[in-house]
N, C-alpha and C positions, 0 to 999 in steps of 0.2 A: 169362777168353776172351777174345782179342782181337779189339780193332774193327779192321774193315777200315775205308782210310780211304775218307770220304765223295767219289763221283765229281764234277765242277761240275755244278749245272744243270742244260745242253744237254745235256749225255750222260746225267742221271740221267732224265732227264723219260722217254724213249721206255720205259724200264724200271716206270717211275710207271703209264704211260700202261698198258703191256701190266696189272700188277698190276689196273689200278682196268679193265680189260674181264672178264678173268678172274675176278676177285669179283662186279662187277656181271649180271656173266651168271649166277652160284652164286648168290646172292641171286633175281633173277629167276624162276631154275628153278626155287629154292621157295617163290617165291610163286606160283607158275602151279600149281605141281604143290598145294597146298596149295589154293588155289580147283576144282579138277580136282574132289579130291578132294571136296569141300565140296558141287559140285554134283553130284557123280554118289552123295549123298542121307547120304554120311559114314556107313556105314552104317546109318543108322536106318529106311530101309521107306521114307522119302516122298521125294517131291521136292522140294528147299528151290524151285524155281520156285512147284511150288503152293501150297507151303508160305506162301509170298511174298503170291502173287497172290490164294491164299482163305486170309488169316492169320484173318479174323472165324471163317473153319467150322472149322477147326481150332483155334482160343482158346477157341470153347465150347463143345471137347469135351473133358472132365478125362479121365486118364489112370485105368483101375482100377491099383488096385500090386498087381506082381508082382516074383516071385523070382525078383530079377540071377543069374545062372552067370557064371562067372569072364570067361567070353567075352562077353558082356555090358555086365560090367563096366572090360572093357580094350578094347570098340569103345568105351563114353563115353569112355574117357581117352584117344584116340588122337583122338577127333572132339574135346576139349578142346583138345587139344596142336595142333592144325592153327590148330581158331580163332583162337590164338596166335598161329601163325606167320604167317596168313592177317592178323592186325592188327597185331604188335607190331612182325615183320622191317623190315617200310620203314621205323617210326622210328630204328630203329638203325644205316641203310644206314649214312648219311654216319660213326659214330664209323669201324664195321668196316675203313669205308676207309680213316678216319684213321688207324685200329693199324695198318693191313696199309703204307700210305706211309711210317707210321714206322722199321715194324722195316724197313724196306728202308732207311729211311737213315744207321738206325745198325750195317745191315747183319750184324745175328744173327743169323738164320737160314737155310739155303742152302735151303731149301723154304720165303717168304713165306703161301705156299697154307696150309700145316701149320699154322703159327702163327695164320693168320685164320681157319683148322676150328679150332682148338681157341676162341679167340677164344669164337665161333658161340656153340662146344657148350655153354660155361660160362656163357653166356647164355639159349639154351633152357633149358639144366638147370632154373634157379629157374622161367621159365614149364612148366617139363616139375612139378613140386613144387604152382604153381597149380592144374593140370592138376588131379592127382589130390586136392586142396579140393574144384575142382569137382565132380569126379564123385561124392565127398562129397556133396557140399550137395545134387546133383541126386541123389541115389539115395535121402535121406533126403526131400526133394520126393517122388516120387513115392509110396513108401511110404506117406507120410501123406494120396494122393490129393490132393495139391497141386498136381499137374503136365499141362500141358494137353497134346492131343498135339500145340500149335504152339511145342512143349518152349517155353509159358513160364509163370510161377508160374498159379497159379488164381483168388487171393485176389488180387484187386485191392490192398484194403487192405497187401499186402507187396511188391505190383510198386508203390505208390506211394514204401511208403515206402523201400528199394531209391533209387529216382528223389532220393527228398531223402537220401541215405544219399553219394548221387554228388554230386550237387548241395552241399552242406553241406562235403563234404570238398575241393573245391574250394579252400577259401579255408582251409582247415589245413598250416599251416607246414613240416609233411612231404612235404604235397605240391609246396608249392611249395620245400621245398629242393633235394627232385630235379629238381625240372623244370629251377631255375637252372645243376645240371650240367651237362643234356640237351642245356639251349640255347646250350653254348657247347665243341663236341664237343675242341675245340685246346685248350682248358684243361682241360677233363677230362683224354686222355689225360695231359696233359704232369702233371698233376697226378695223379693214376693211375698211371701209368706203372711195369709190374715188369718183371725180362728173364727171357728163357725161354721152356719149354715151358709149367710149371707157371703159371709170371709173367704169360705169354696166358690162359693157363687164371680160373686168379683175377682178372685183367682183367672178363673173361668172365659170371664172378659177378658184381663186382660190380659192375656196368653191367648187370644183369637184376637185380640188389636195387634197382635205383638206380630203374629203370622202371617195374620193379614197383612201387614204393611211391609212382608218382607215378599210376598207371594204375589201378590193379587193381580197383577201381569204377567206373570206365568199364567194362572186360569183364566185369566183372561185369552188368551193365545188360540182358549178354545174355537175364540169369532174368525181363526183364520186354518187352524187345523181340524176341525168338526167338531161339533158337542157330545157326538153319537160315533165317533174313530175309537173305536175300541183300542189301537193301539195311539193315538193320541194320549187320550185318558190313562192307560197305566205309561206312555212314556211321560208325562206331565210326573204321575204321583211318582214314581220313581223315582226324576230327578232330584226334585221336590224333598222328598227321604232324606234321598242321598245332601242333597247342598245342607241339608242342616244336620247332617248327623254324622258327615265327615270330619274326621281331622283336618282334611284339607280345604277345607266348602269354601275357603276364601277364594282360592285359587279356582276350585272348581267353575263357582260363583263368578268371577271375573272370566275367565276362557269360558262357558256358557253367554255370556254377555255378547265377549267377539265374536260369538258364530251369530247369535239371533241378529246383528246389527248387519255384518254381515250379506246375512241372507234376505234380513228384511231391503236394503238395498239394491239387493241382484233382484229379488221382485219388482219392488216399484221397475227399477229401470227396463226391466222386461215390459214392464202393462206400459210403460210412456212411448216404447218406441214406436214409428207407424207403422 
């Protein structure tokens, strides 16, 4: 492969700026579209606003087990995929932008957007697999009559257990190792760089796996807080963004882990009291 000489910084900046505008526009469009779909009810038959404002009402009604059709399974899987887009795409934006800039500087692709798209596709593919797993868990809970109309787990002991697990995971070595990579996007791009179209796809898969390793249990908190609870979704998205980009991310992570663990213990204790 022939690598073209790099233009000087002054000449390259307008091109890099154009790339950033195009990619940020695409990411913002994806983010807004995901929220628009969620606000429409995501095919679940209820308004997310109603499910947020009237959360206690919906959470008090346990769903009766109903056989899923293939269309139901697809709808739920799509809902989960859109949820993950709304929650984890903002956290990946800095690395996506750096990947595009590095591609441009190396002068490899004719069209940076194509390589950026492959990178993002690999990233979302990992979250697609997570969405399938979450769909299977939701089906299991519904068939066991353990899901409420608020799309939360009906047993408070299980919900508390999810909070505790998510809280303790904040201290796990794999969690902190994953965050260490993501908190330094420039180092991540440099250390994980792979050339070409296949390389861009593989880098996206690696990034997806890394971020999945850091926050899959946080996303799983949707089972406790409500899959279409607008405040819960926005809160998770904001926290994951803060945790990944903050210069004090480790401290934030540990403090949040303590809070989640304490809250989970409280929920379980209240649930088992006679």
